[in-house]
All heavy atoms as a GROMACS GRO file, in nm:
protein
  608
    1ARG      N    1   4.608  -0.401   8.481
    1ARG     CA    2   4.614  -0.510   8.390
    1ARG      C    3   4.539  -0.481   8.261
    1ARG      O    4   4.424  -0.426   8.276
    1ARG     CB    5   4.564  -0.636   8.444
    1ARG     CG    6   4.644  -0.697   8.552
    1ARG     CD    7   4.597  -0.826   8.603
    1ARG     NE    8   4.686  -0.873   8.699
    1ARG     CZ    9   4.650  -0.960   8.790
    1ARG    NH1   10   4.522  -0.998   8.800
    1ARG    NH2   11   4.734  -0.996   8.882
    2ILE      N   12   4.588  -0.515   8.146
    2ILE     CA   13   4.516  -0.501   8.017
    2ILE      C   14   4.501  -0.647   7.969
    2ILE      O   15   4.599  -0.720   7.954
    2ILE     CB   16   4.592  -0.416   7.921
    2ILE    CG1   17   4.612  -0.272   7.981
    2ILE    CG2   18   4.518  -0.409   7.792
    2ILE    CD1   19   4.504  -0.186   8.002
    3TYR      N   20   4.376  -0.683   7.942
    3TYR     CA   21   4.350  -0.816   7.890
    3TYR      C   22   4.335  -0.816   7.736
    3TYR      O   23   4.290  -0.710   7.685
    3TYR     CB   24   4.232  -0.884   7.955
    3TYR     CG   25   4.253  -0.906   8.106
    3TYR    CD1   26   4.210  -0.814   8.192
    3TYR    CD2   27   4.314  -1.020   8.142
    3TYR    CE1   28   4.236  -0.838   8.334
    3TYR    CE2   29   4.338  -1.046   8.279
    3TYR     CZ   30   4.298  -0.952   8.373
    3TYR     OH   31   4.316  -0.973   8.508
    4PHE      N   32   4.360  -0.930   7.674
    4PHE     CA   33   4.344  -0.939   7.529
    4PHE      C   34   4.280  -1.077   7.507
    4PHE      O   35   4.260  -1.156   7.596
    4PHE     CB   36   4.479  -0.931   7.460
    4PHE     CG   37   4.573  -1.051   7.488
    4PHE    CD1   38   4.576  -1.160   7.410
    4PHE    CD2   39   4.661  -1.047   7.598
    4PHE    CE1   40   4.649  -1.268   7.432
    4PHE    CE2   41   4.739  -1.152   7.629
    4PHE     CZ   42   4.736  -1.258   7.549
    5ASP      N   43   4.241  -1.092   7.375
    5ASP     CA   44   4.176  -1.218   7.334
    5ASP      C   45   4.219  -1.245   7.194
    5ASP      O   46   4.252  -1.158   7.120
    5ASP     CB   47   4.024  -1.197   7.337
    5ASP     CG   48   3.954  -1.331   7.330
    5ASP    OD1   49   4.005  -1.437   7.361
    5ASP    OD2   50   3.826  -1.329   7.301
    6ILE      N   51   4.219  -1.382   7.167
    6ILE     CA   52   4.253  -1.428   7.031
    6ILE      C   53   4.125  -1.501   6.978
    6ILE      O   54   4.064  -1.575   7.056
    6ILE     CB   55   4.382  -1.524   7.040
    6ILE    CG1   56   4.501  -1.449   7.083
    6ILE    CG2   57   4.398  -1.589   6.903
    6ILE    CD1   58   4.620  -1.531   7.117
    7ASP      N   59   4.088  -1.474   6.855
    7ASP     CA   60   3.976  -1.544   6.802
    7ASP      C   61   3.993  -1.689   6.792
    7ASP      O   62   4.102  -1.743   6.805
    7ASP     CB   63   3.931  -1.481   6.679
    7ASP     CG   64   4.021  -1.513   6.555
    7ASP    OD1   65   4.120  -1.586   6.571
    7ASP    OD2   66   3.995  -1.454   6.445
    8SER      N   67   3.885  -1.766   6.776
    8SER     CA   68   3.881  -1.914   6.772
    8SER      C   69   3.970  -1.970   6.660
    8SER      O   70   4.004  -2.087   6.669
    8SER     CB   71   3.740  -1.968   6.776
    8SER     OG   72   3.678  -1.934   6.651
    9ASN      N   73   3.988  -1.892   6.553
    9ASN     CA   74   4.074  -1.940   6.440
    9ASN      C   75   4.219  -1.913   6.463
    9ASN      O   76   4.300  -1.961   6.391
    9ASN     CB   77   4.030  -1.878   6.310
    9ASN     CG   78   3.883  -1.912   6.269
    9ASN    OD1   79   3.839  -2.018   6.292
    9ASN    ND2   80   3.815  -1.815   6.217
   10GLY      N   81   4.246  -1.842   6.571
   10GLY     CA   82   4.386  -1.803   6.600
   10GLY      C   83   4.452  -1.709   6.502
   10GLY      O   84   4.566  -1.703   6.486
   11THR      N   85   4.360  -1.627   6.433
   11THR     CA   86   4.419  -1.538   6.331
   11THR      C   87   4.408  -1.388   6.379
   11THR      O   88   4.485  -1.308   6.326
   11THR     CB   89   4.334  -1.549   6.205
   11THR    OG1   90   4.199  -1.523   6.228
   11THR    CG2   91   4.344  -1.692   6.142
   12ARG      N   92   4.323  -1.351   6.468
   12ARG     CA   93   4.320  -1.209   6.510
   12ARG      C   94   4.334  -1.205   6.657
   12ARG      O   95   4.282  -1.287   6.731
   12ARG     CB   96   4.182  -1.154   6.475
   12ARG     CG   97   4.149  -1.147   6.324
   12ARG     CD   98   4.019  -1.092   6.294
   12ARG     NE   99   3.919  -1.184   6.347
   12ARG     CZ  100   3.787  -1.147   6.369
   12ARG    NH1  101   3.743  -1.027   6.325
   12ARG    NH2  102   3.705  -1.233   6.410
   13LEU      N  103   4.392  -1.085   6.702
   13LEU     CA  104   4.404  -1.056   6.844
   13LEU      C  105   4.335  -0.921   6.870
   13LEU      O  106   4.348  -0.824   6.788
   13LEU     CB  107   4.559  -1.047   6.877
   13LEU     CG  108   4.592  -1.003   7.019
   13LEU    CD1  109   4.706  -1.088   7.066
   13LEU    CD2  110   4.623  -0.862   7.031
   14VAL      N  111   4.263  -0.914   6.976
   14VAL     CA  112   4.205  -0.782   7.015
   14VAL      C  113   4.255  -0.745   7.151
   14VAL      O  114   4.276  -0.830   7.235
   14VAL     CB  115   4.050  -0.790   7.017
   14VAL    CG1  116   3.998  -0.887   7.116
   14VAL    CG2  117   3.992  -0.657   7.045
   15THR      N  118   4.293  -0.614   7.170
   15THR     CA  119   4.346  -0.562   7.293
   15THR      C  120   4.300  -0.427   7.316
   15THR      O  121   4.264  -0.355   7.223
   15THR     CB  122   4.496  -0.572   7.299
   15THR    OG1  123   4.548  -0.541   7.426
   15THR    CG2  124   4.563  -0.481   7.197
   16GLY      N  125   4.296  -0.388   7.445
   16GLY     CA  126   4.264  -0.253   7.475
   16GLY      C  127   4.397  -0.183   7.526
   16GLY      O  128   4.494  -0.238   7.539
   17GLY      N  129   4.377  -0.048   7.559
   17GLY     CA  130   4.492   0.022   7.603
   17GLY      C  131   4.458   0.125   7.714
   17GLY      O  132   4.338   0.167   7.726
   18THR      N  133   4.558   0.176   7.781
   18THR     CA  134   4.538   0.279   7.880
   18THR      C  135   4.495   0.411   7.815
   18THR      O  136   4.439   0.505   7.882
   18THR     CB  137   4.653   0.302   7.962
   18THR    OG1  138   4.771   0.342   7.877
   18THR    CG2  139   4.690   0.186   8.039
   19ASP      N  140   4.512   0.425   7.682
   19ASP     CA  141   4.466   0.541   7.612
   19ASP      C  142   4.325   0.543   7.566
   19ASP      O  143   4.276   0.635   7.499
   19ASP     CB  144   4.556   0.576   7.489
   19ASP     CG  145   4.556   0.453   7.390
   19ASP    OD1  146   4.491   0.353   7.413
   19ASP    OD2  147   4.624   0.464   7.285
   20GLY      N  148   4.247   0.438   7.595
   20GLY     CA  149   4.111   0.424   7.565
   20GLY      C  150   4.083   0.358   7.432
   20GLY      O  151   3.972   0.352   7.383
   21GLN      N  152   4.186   0.319   7.354
   21GLN     CA  153   4.171   0.258   7.221
   21GLN      C  154   4.155   0.107   7.240
   21GLN      O  155   4.203   0.040   7.322
   21GLN     CB  156   4.297   0.285   7.139
   21GLN     CG  157   4.322   0.427   7.110
   21GLN     CD  158   4.212   0.496   7.030
   21GLN    OE1  159   4.166   0.440   6.929
   21GLN    NE2  160   4.168   0.611   7.077
   22THR      N  161   4.076   0.048   7.143
   22THR     CA  162   4.067  -0.096   7.123
   22THR      C  163   4.113  -0.124   6.984
   22THR      O  164   4.078  -0.066   6.886
   22THR     CB  165   3.914  -0.136   7.135
   22THR    OG1  166   3.865  -0.089   7.257
   22THR    CG2  167   3.903  -0.288   7.120
   23LEU      N  168   4.205  -0.217   6.978
   23LEU     CA  169   4.276  -0.253   6.853
   23LEU      C  170   4.266  -0.396   6.821
   23LEU      O  171   4.281  -0.486   6.910
   23LEU     CB  172   4.434  -0.208   6.866
   23LEU     CG  173   4.460  -0.077   6.910
   23LEU    CD1  174   4.608  -0.066   6.946
   23LEU    CD2  175   4.418   0.038   6.813
   24VAL      N  176   4.239  -0.420   6.686
   24VAL     CA  177   4.236  -0.564   6.638
   24VAL      C  178   4.352  -0.577   6.539
   24VAL      O  179   4.365  -0.508   6.441
   24VAL     CB  180   4.098  -0.595   6.568
   24VAL    CG1  181   4.098  -0.743   6.522
   24VAL    CG2  182   3.982  -0.564   6.672
   25TYR      N  183   4.439  -0.691   6.562
   25TYR     CA  184   4.557  -0.716   6.482
   25TYR      C  185   4.536  -0.850   6.412
   25TYR      O  186   4.482  -0.937   6.465
   25TYR     CB  187   4.678  -0.722   6.571
   25TYR     CG  188   4.722  -0.594   6.628
   25TYR    CD1  189   4.684  -0.555   6.764
   25TYR    CD2  190   4.798  -0.504   6.556
   25TYR    CE1  191   4.716  -0.433   6.818
   25TYR    CE2  192   4.841  -0.380   6.612
   25TYR     CZ  193   4.799  -0.351   6.745
   25TYR     OH  194   4.839  -0.228   6.803
   26GLN      N  195   4.604  -0.862   6.296
   26GLN     CA  196   4.625  -0.988   6.230
   26GLN      C  197   4.743  -1.051   6.292
   26GLN      O  198   4.849  -0.989   6.293
   26GLN     CB  199   4.645  -0.972   6.078
   26GLN     CG  200   4.674  -1.096   6.000
   26GLN     CD  201   4.560  -1.181   5.991
   26GLN    OE1  202   4.446  -1.141   5.980
   26GLN    NE2  203   4.588  -1.308   5.993
   27ILE      N  204   4.727  -1.168   6.357
   27ILE     CA  205   4.838  -1.225   6.431
   27ILE      C  206   4.964  -1.255   6.345
   27ILE      O  207   5.080  -1.225   6.376
   27ILE     CB  208   4.794  -1.347   6.503
   27ILE    CG1  209   4.696  -1.304   6.617
   27ILE    CG2  210   4.916  -1.426   6.563
   27ILE    CD1  211   4.639  -1.419   6.696
   28ASN      N  212   4.949  -1.324   6.228
   28ASN     CA  213   5.058  -1.360   6.148
   28ASN      C  214   5.141  -1.256   6.099
   28ASN      O  215   5.260  -1.257   6.091
   28ASN     CB  216   5.014  -1.452   6.032
   28ASN     CG  217   4.956  -1.591   6.072
   28ASN    OD1  218   4.990  -1.635   6.183
   28ASN    ND2  219   4.876  -1.640   5.991
   29SER      N  220   5.078  -1.138   6.056
   29SER     CA  221   5.150  -1.025   5.997
   29SER      C  222   5.176  -0.913   6.092
   29SER      O  223   5.262  -0.831   6.065
   29SER     CB  224   5.075  -0.976   5.869
   29SER     OG  225   4.947  -0.916   5.922
   30GLY      N  226   5.095  -0.910   6.196
   30GLY     CA  227   5.103  -0.794   6.293
   30GLY      C  228   5.034  -0.674   6.243
   30GLY      O  229   5.045  -0.567   6.309
   31GLU      N  230   4.964  -0.689   6.134
   31GLU     CA  231   4.890  -0.576   6.072
   31GLU      C  232   4.781  -0.526   6.163
   31GLU      O  233   4.700  -0.613   6.214
   31GLU     CB  234   4.839  -0.614   5.931
   31GLU     CG  235   4.756  -0.508   5.866
   31GLU     CD  236   4.685  -0.559   5.746
   31GLU    OE1  237   4.703  -0.673   5.702
   31GLU    OE2  238   4.614  -0.476   5.684
   32LEU      N  239   4.762  -0.401   6.176
   32LEU     CA  240   4.646  -0.351   6.249
   32LEU      C  241   4.531  -0.345   6.155
   32LEU      O  242   4.526  -0.291   6.052
   32LEU     CB  243   4.676  -0.199   6.291
   32LEU     CG  244   4.557  -0.126   6.364
   32LEU    CD1  245   4.525  -0.194   6.491
   32LEU    CD2  246   4.595   0.023   6.383
   33LEU      N  247   4.428  -0.426   6.191
   33LEU     CA  248   4.307  -0.444   6.111
   33LEU      C  249   4.204  -0.342   6.136
   33LEU      O  250   4.142  -0.284   6.050
   33LEU     CB  251   4.246  -0.585   6.132
   33LEU     CG  252   4.335  -0.707   6.097
   33LEU    CD1  253   4.265  -0.828   6.132
   33LEU    CD2  254   4.368  -0.702   5.947
   34THR      N  255   4.185  -0.306   6.272
   34THR     CA  256   4.076  -0.216   6.309
   34THR      C  257   4.116  -0.137   6.431
   34THR      O  258   4.171  -0.201   6.522
   34THR     CB  259   3.944  -0.295   6.340
   34THR    OG1  260   3.908  -0.371   6.225
   34THR    CG2  261   3.827  -0.208   6.368
   35LYS      N  262   4.081  -0.013   6.429
   35LYS     CA  263   4.099   0.068   6.550
   35LYS      C  264   3.957   0.117   6.584
   35LYS      O  265   3.904   0.200   6.519
   35LYS     CB  266   4.195   0.186   6.523
   35LYS     CG  267   4.223   0.272   6.639
   35LYS     CD  268   4.322   0.381   6.595
   35LYS     CE  269   4.356   0.471   6.720
   35LYS     NZ  270   4.456   0.567   6.674
   36LEU      N  271   3.907   0.063   6.695
   36LEU     CA  272   3.764   0.103   6.735
   36LEU      C  273   3.762   0.234   6.798
   36LEU      O  274   3.857   0.277   6.851
   36LEU     CB  275   3.714  -0.011   6.822
   36LEU     CG  276   3.705  -0.149   6.760
   36LEU    CD1  277   3.666  -0.253   6.864
   36LEU    CD2  278   3.614  -0.153   6.640
   37PRO      N  279   3.647   0.304   6.803
   37PRO     CA  280   3.634   0.429   6.869
   37PRO      C  281   3.677   0.437   7.013
   37PRO      O  282   3.660   0.342   7.081
   37PRO     CB  283   3.485   0.461   6.859
   37PRO     CG  284   3.427   0.373   6.746
   37PRO     CD  285   3.522   0.253   6.744
   38GLY      N  286   3.753   0.541   7.039
   38GLY     CA  287   3.819   0.560   7.168
   38GLY      C  288   3.712   0.573   7.282
   38GLY      O  289   3.605   0.625   7.259
   39GLN      N  290   3.755   0.534   7.401
   39GLN     CA  291   3.674   0.548   7.524
   39GLN      C  292   3.733   0.663   7.605
   39GLN      O  293   3.842   0.711   7.579
   39GLN     CB  294   3.676   0.415   7.599
   39GLN     CG  295   3.622   0.299   7.523
   39GLN     CD  296   3.483   0.316   7.482
   39GLN    OE1  297   3.394   0.351   7.564
   39GLN    NE2  298   3.448   0.292   7.354
   40ASN      N  299   3.665   0.702   7.709
   40ASN     CA  300   3.708   0.810   7.796
   40ASN      C  301   3.799   0.757   7.914
   40ASN      O  302   3.852   0.833   7.994
   40ASN     CB  303   3.596   0.885   7.865
   40ASN     CG  304   3.517   0.962   7.754
   40ASN    OD1  305   3.572   1.004   7.661
   40ASN    ND2  306   3.390   0.975   7.775
   41ASP      N  307   3.821   0.626   7.915
   41ASP     CA  308   3.898   0.565   8.023
   41ASP      C  309   3.975   0.448   7.962
   41ASP      O  310   3.956   0.410   7.847
   41ASP     CB  311   3.809   0.521   8.136
   41ASP     CG  312   3.881   0.537   8.274
   41ASP    OD1  313   4.002   0.540   8.279
   41ASP    OD2  314   3.808   0.547   8.367
   42ALA      N  315   4.056   0.385   8.040
   42ALA     CA  316   4.137   0.270   7.997
   42ALA      C  317   4.039   0.164   7.957
   42ALA      O  318   3.941   0.128   8.026
   42ALA     CB  319   4.229   0.222   8.106
   43VAL      N  320   4.073   0.092   7.842
   43VAL     CA  321   4.008  -0.027   7.806
   43VAL      C  322   4.094  -0.147   7.865
   43VAL      O  323   4.200  -0.183   7.820
   43VAL     CB  324   4.004  -0.046   7.650
   43VAL    CG1  325   3.936  -0.173   7.617
   43VAL    CG2  326   3.924   0.069   7.591
   44ASN      N  327   4.034  -0.205   7.971
   44ASN     CA  328   4.115  -0.310   8.043
   44ASN      C  329   4.073  -0.447   8.017
   44ASN      O  330   4.138  -0.540   8.055
   44ASN     CB  331   4.110  -0.275   8.198
   44ASN     CG  332   3.968  -0.256   8.247
   44ASN    OD1  333   3.875  -0.318   8.191
   44ASN    ND2  334   3.955  -0.177   8.342
   45GLY      N  335   3.972  -0.464   7.925
   45GLY     CA  336   3.932  -0.591   7.886
   45GLY      C  337   3.876  -0.591   7.746
   45GLY      O  338   3.798  -0.489   7.711
   46ALA      N  339   3.915  -0.682   7.658
   46ALA     CA  340   3.862  -0.690   7.521
   46ALA      C  341   3.850  -0.828   7.482
   46ALA      O  342   3.954  -0.910   7.489
   46ALA     CB  343   3.960  -0.613   7.424
   47HIS      N  344   3.735  -0.868   7.432
   47HIS     CA  345   3.710  -1.008   7.403
   47HIS      C  346   3.626  -1.029   7.276
   47HIS      O  347   3.530  -0.942   7.256
   47HIS     CB  348   3.642  -1.082   7.511
   47HIS     CG  349   3.721  -1.078   7.648
   47HIS    ND1  350   3.822  -1.167   7.673
   47HIS    CD2  351   3.711  -1.004   7.752
   47HIS    CE1  352   3.879  -1.133   7.780
   47HIS    NE2  353   3.808  -1.031   7.836
   48PHE      N  354   3.653  -1.127   7.191
   48PHE     CA  355   3.562  -1.161   7.083
   48PHE      C  356   3.443  -1.227   7.142
   48PHE      O  357   3.456  -1.316   7.223
   48PHE     CB  358   3.633  -1.251   6.982
   48PHE     CG  359   3.748  -1.183   6.909
   48PHE    CD1  360   3.877  -1.205   6.936
   48PHE    CD2  361   3.715  -1.096   6.801
   48PHE    CE1  362   3.983  -1.143   6.866
   48PHE    CE2  363   3.813  -1.036   6.725
   48PHE     CZ  364   3.947  -1.062   6.761
   49ASN      N  365   3.325  -1.187   7.087
   49ASN     CA  366   3.204  -1.265   7.119
   49ASN      C  367   3.206  -1.411   7.064
   49ASN      O  368   3.227  -1.423   6.945
   49ASN     CB  369   3.082  -1.187   7.063
   49ASN     CG  370   2.950  -1.249   7.098
   49ASN    OD1  371   2.935  -1.373   7.104
   49ASN    ND2  372   2.846  -1.162   7.116
   50PRO      N  373   3.196  -1.508   7.142
   50PRO     CA  374   3.211  -1.643   7.091
   50PRO      C  375   3.102  -1.682   6.998
   50PRO      O  376   3.124  -1.775   6.915
   50PRO     CB  377   3.207  -1.725   7.220
   50PRO     CG  378   3.142  -1.644   7.323
   50PRO     CD  379   3.173  -1.506   7.292
   51ARG      N  380   2.994  -1.614   6.990
   51ARG     CA  381   2.883  -1.654   6.897
   51ARG      C  382   2.903  -1.570   6.766
   51ARG      O  383   2.851  -1.622   6.655
   51ARG     CB  384   2.751  -1.633   6.952
   51ARG     CG  385   2.716  -1.726   7.065
   51ARG     CD  386   2.576  -1.707   7.124
   51ARG     NE  387   2.561  -1.800   7.233
   51ARG     CZ  388   2.446  -1.838   7.263
   51ARG    NH1  389   2.333  -1.792   7.213
   51ARG    NH2  390   2.433  -1.922   7.373
   52ASP      N  391   2.966  -1.464   6.772
   52ASP     CA  392   2.987  -1.382   6.645
   52ASP      C  393   3.118  -1.308   6.670
   52ASP      O  394   3.121  -1.201   6.728
   52ASP     CB  395   2.866  -1.281   6.629
   52ASP     CG  396   2.880  -1.200   6.504
   52ASP    OD1  397   2.985  -1.213   6.436
   52ASP    OD2  398   2.787  -1.127   6.476
   53GLU      N  399   3.221  -1.355   6.613
   53GLU     CA  400   3.352  -1.304   6.644
   53GLU      C  401   3.383  -1.174   6.567
   53GLU      O  402   3.488  -1.117   6.580
   53GLU     CB  403   3.466  -1.404   6.616
   53GLU     CG  404   3.454  -1.516   6.719
   53GLU     CD  405   3.570  -1.610   6.712
   53GLU    OE1  406   3.636  -1.633   6.604
   53GLU    OE2  407   3.598  -1.673   6.815
   54ASP      N  408   3.282  -1.122   6.501
   54ASP     CA  409   3.293  -0.991   6.441
   54ASP      C  410   3.255  -0.885   6.548
   54ASP      O  411   3.253  -0.760   6.519
   54ASP     CB  412   3.215  -0.974   6.310
   54ASP     CG  413   3.276  -1.044   6.188
   54ASP    OD1  414   3.397  -1.056   6.196
   54ASP    OD2  415   3.204  -1.092   6.104
   55VAL      N  416   3.202  -0.923   6.654
   55VAL     CA  417   3.157  -0.843   6.769
   55VAL      C  418   3.258  -0.854   6.876
   55VAL      O  419   3.305  -0.960   6.915
   55VAL     CB  420   3.014  -0.888   6.824
   55VAL    CG1  421   2.988  -0.803   6.946
   55VAL    CG2  422   2.915  -0.878   6.718
   56VAL      N  423   3.302  -0.737   6.920
   56VAL     CA  424   3.409  -0.730   7.029
   56VAL      C  425   3.340  -0.668   7.157
   56VAL      O  426   3.267  -0.560   7.139
   56VAL     CB  427   3.525  -0.640   6.986
   56VAL    CG1  428   3.622  -0.615   7.106
   56VAL    CG2  429   3.597  -0.710   6.869
   57VAL      N  430   3.363  -0.724   7.264
   57VAL     CA  431   3.308  -0.682   7.392
   57VAL      C  432   3.423  -0.624   7.471
   57VAL      O  433   3.531  -0.682   7.480
   57VAL     CB  434   3.234  -0.790   7.475
   57VAL    CG1  435   3.185  -0.739   7.603
   57VAL    CG2  436   3.128  -0.858   7.392
   58ILE      N  437   3.405  -0.497   7.528
   58ILE     CA  438   3.516  -0.438   7.604
   58ILE      C  439   3.464  -0.400   7.745
   58ILE      O  440   3.342  -0.385   7.772
   58ILE     CB  441   3.573  -0.314   7.534
   58ILE    CG1  442   3.463  -0.204   7.528
   58ILE    CG2  443   3.632  -0.350   7.405
   58ILE    CD1  444   3.519  -0.076   7.478
   59SER      N  445   3.562  -0.385   7.839
   59SER     CA  446   3.524  -0.338   7.965
   59SER      C  447   3.629  -0.213   7.988
   59SER      O  448   3.743  -0.216   7.940
   59SER     CB  449   3.542  -0.437   8.077
   59SER     OG  450   3.682  -0.487   8.079
   60THR      N  451   3.573  -0.108   8.055
   60THR     CA  452   3.654   0.012   8.072
   60THR      C  453   3.659   0.042   8.222
   60THR      O  454   3.580   0.007   8.294
   60THR     CB  455   3.606   0.133   7.983
   60THR    OG1  456   3.474   0.163   8.041
   60THR    CG2  457   3.598   0.091   7.841
   61GLY      N  458   3.753   0.137   8.246
   61GLY     CA  459   3.764   0.192   8.375
   61GLY      C  460   3.893   0.157   8.448
   61GLY      O  461   3.960   0.061   8.422
   62GLN      N  462   3.931   0.244   8.545
   62GLN     CA  463   4.043   0.228   8.623
   62GLN      C  464   4.023   0.301   8.756
   62GLN      O  465   3.940   0.385   8.771
   62GLN     CB  466   4.170   0.264   8.556
   62GLN     CG  467   4.173   0.413   8.519
   62GLN     CD  468   4.292   0.452   8.430
   62GLN    OE1  469   4.386   0.387   8.430
   62GLN    NE2  470   4.290   0.559   8.362
   63ARG      N  471   4.107   0.267   8.842
   63ARG     CA  472   4.104   0.343   8.976
   63ARG      C  473   4.156   0.488   8.956
   63ARG      O  474   4.256   0.501   8.894
   63ARG     CB  475   4.183   0.266   9.080
   63ARG     CG  476   4.124   0.132   9.116
   63ARG     CD  477   4.204   0.070   9.229
   63ARG     NE  478   4.142  -0.053   9.258
   63ARG     CZ  479   4.209  -0.165   9.278
   63ARG    NH1  480   4.342  -0.167   9.278
   63ARG    NH2  481   4.149  -0.276   9.311
   64HIS      N  482   4.086   0.570   9.022
   64HIS     CA  483   4.128   0.709   9.020
   64HIS      C  484   4.150   0.751   9.163
   64HIS      O  485   4.055   0.744   9.241
   64HIS     CB  486   4.029   0.804   8.954
   64HIS     CG  487   4.002   0.772   8.810
   64HIS    ND1  488   4.085   0.833   8.714
   64HIS    CD2  489   3.915   0.692   8.745
   64HIS    CE1  490   4.045   0.782   8.594
   64HIS    NE2  491   3.946   0.698   8.612
   65PHE      N  492   4.269   0.795   9.195
   65PHE     CA  493   4.304   0.840   9.332
   65PHE      C  494   4.300   0.994   9.339
   65PHE      O  495   4.350   1.062   9.250
   65PHE     CB  496   4.443   0.784   9.373
   65PHE     CG  497   4.445   0.638   9.377
   65PHE    CD1  498   4.489   0.560   9.269
   65PHE    CD2  499   4.390   0.565   9.486
   65PHE    CE1  500   4.490   0.421   9.278
   65PHE    CE2  501   4.385   0.430   9.496
   65PHE     CZ  502   4.440   0.350   9.388
   66VAL      N  503   4.243   1.040   9.448
   66VAL     CA  504   4.238   1.182   9.471
   66VAL      C  505   4.359   1.228   9.547
   66VAL      O  506   4.398   1.170   9.648
   66VAL     CB  507   4.108   1.220   9.553
   66VAL    CG1  508   4.097   1.360   9.578
   66VAL    CG2  509   3.989   1.165   9.477
   67ASP      N  510   4.419   1.339   9.502
   67ASP     CA  511   4.539   1.398   9.563
   67ASP      C  512   4.480   1.501   9.666
   67ASP      O  513   4.420   1.597   9.629
   67ASP     CB  514   4.630   1.469   9.459
   67ASP     CG  515   4.743   1.533   9.520
   67ASP    OD1  516   4.754   1.535   9.653
   67ASP    OD2  517   4.818   1.600   9.455
   68GLU      N  518   4.497   1.463   9.789
   68GLU     CA  519   4.435   1.554   9.892
   68GLU      C  520   4.483   1.695   9.896
   68GLU      O  521   4.411   1.787   9.950
   68GLU     CB  522   4.468   1.491  10.041
   68GLU     CG  523   4.406   1.359  10.053
   68GLU     CD  524   4.254   1.352  10.061
   68GLU    OE1  525   4.192   1.452  10.098
   68GLU    OE2  526   4.195   1.252  10.015
   69ASP      N  527   4.596   1.723   9.835
   69ASP     CA  528   4.650   1.854   9.831
   69ASP      C  529   4.613   1.942   9.710
   69ASP      O  530   4.642   2.056   9.703
   69ASP     CB  531   4.804   1.858   9.838
   69ASP     CG  532   4.852   1.799   9.970
   69ASP    OD1  533   4.785   1.813  10.077
   69ASP    OD2  534   4.953   1.721   9.973
   70SER      N  535   4.541   1.880   9.620
   70SER     CA  536   4.511   1.957   9.499
   70SER      C  537   4.379   2.035   9.520
   70SER      O  538   4.294   1.997   9.596
   70SER     CB  539   4.487   1.855   9.381
   70SER     OG  540   4.365   1.792   9.390
   71PRO      N  541   4.364   2.150   9.450
   71PRO     CA  542   4.246   2.231   9.467
   71PRO      C  543   4.115   2.152   9.429
   71PRO      O  544   4.015   2.168   9.485
   71PRO     CB  545   4.271   2.347   9.373
   71PRO     CG  546   4.412   2.350   9.356
   71PRO     CD  547   4.468   2.212   9.367
   72ALA      N  548   4.130   2.064   9.327
   72ALA     CA  549   4.010   1.987   9.287
   72ALA      C  550   3.969   1.893   9.397
   72ALA      O  551   3.851   1.871   9.417
   72ALA     CB  552   4.042   1.909   9.157
   73SER      N  553   4.063   1.835   9.476
   73SER     CA  554   4.026   1.744   9.585
   73SER      C  555   3.956   1.820   9.695
   73SER      O  556   3.860   1.778   9.751
   73SER     CB  557   4.155   1.683   9.638
   73SER     OG  558   4.212   1.605   9.545
   74THR      N  559   4.005   1.947   9.720
   74THR     CA  560   3.938   2.024   9.814
   74THR      C  561   3.797   2.056   9.794
   74THR      O  562   3.704   2.041   9.870
   74THR     CB  563   4.021   2.154   9.835
   74THR    OG1  564   4.158   2.131   9.861
   74THR    CG2  565   3.964   2.243   9.953
   75ALA      N  566   3.774   2.081   9.665
   75ALA     CA  567   3.634   2.105   9.620
   75ALA      C  568   3.547   1.980   9.626
   75ALA      O  569   3.436   1.983   9.674
   75ALA     CB  570   3.629   2.158   9.474
   76LEU      N  571   3.600   1.864   9.591
   76LEU     CA  572   3.532   1.742   9.607
   76LEU      C  573   3.504   1.706   9.744
   76LEU      O  574   3.394   1.665   9.786
   76LEU     CB  575   3.610   1.626   9.540
   76LEU     CG  576   3.620   1.625   9.387
   76LEU    CD1  577   3.712   1.512   9.343
   76LEU    CD2  578   3.477   1.602   9.324
   77ASN      N  579   3.596   1.727   9.833
   77ASN     CA  580   3.580   1.699   9.977
   77ASN      C  581   3.476   1.789  10.043
   77ASN      O  582   3.418   1.750  10.150
   77ASN     CB  583   3.712   1.698  10.052
   77ASN     CG  584   3.806   1.587  10.013
   77ASN    OD1  585   3.762   1.484   9.971
   77ASN    ND2  586   3.936   1.603  10.022
   78SER      N  587   3.464   1.912   9.994
   78SER     CA  588   3.363   2.002  10.052
   78SER      C  589   3.221   1.978  10.014
   78SER      O  590   3.132   2.035  10.075
   78SER     CB  591   3.411   2.149  10.035
   78SER     OG  592   3.397   2.174   9.896
   79VAL      N  593   3.198   1.903   9.906
   79VAL     CA  594   3.068   1.873   9.864
   79VAL      C  595   3.020   1.743   9.925
   79VAL      O  596   3.057   1.630   9.873
   79VAL     CB  597   3.063   1.864   9.708
   79VAL    CG1  598   2.919   1.830   9.663
   79VAL    CG2  599   3.111   1.993   9.642
   80GLN      N  600   2.956   1.749  10.039
   80GLN     CA  601   2.915   1.625  10.111
   80GLN      C  602   2.767   1.641  10.156
   80GLN      O  603   2.716   1.738  10.182
   80GLN     CB  604   3.004   1.592  10.222
   80GLN     CG  605   3.142   1.558  10.169
   80GLN     CD  606   3.232   1.527  10.285
   80GLN    OE1  607   3.197   1.519  10.400
   80GLN    NE2  608   3.355   1.499  10.252
   0.00000   0.00000   0.00000
């Protein structure tokens, strides 16, 4: 799930993406206002700070499953 938020004036929308980007849009026009620096993982939550809506709070991370047949998994399993 990717969560989004709309500011209290109903004019801007902030959302994250599986590509690690956080984007702020103007709702009426659909114009991209800001593209925040990318993260190393999915941005699954993005919210305007209720006390200062020029501040955006994000949460990142997703589940990573190990493929038991891959060489990387073998190396991970042998380090215990």
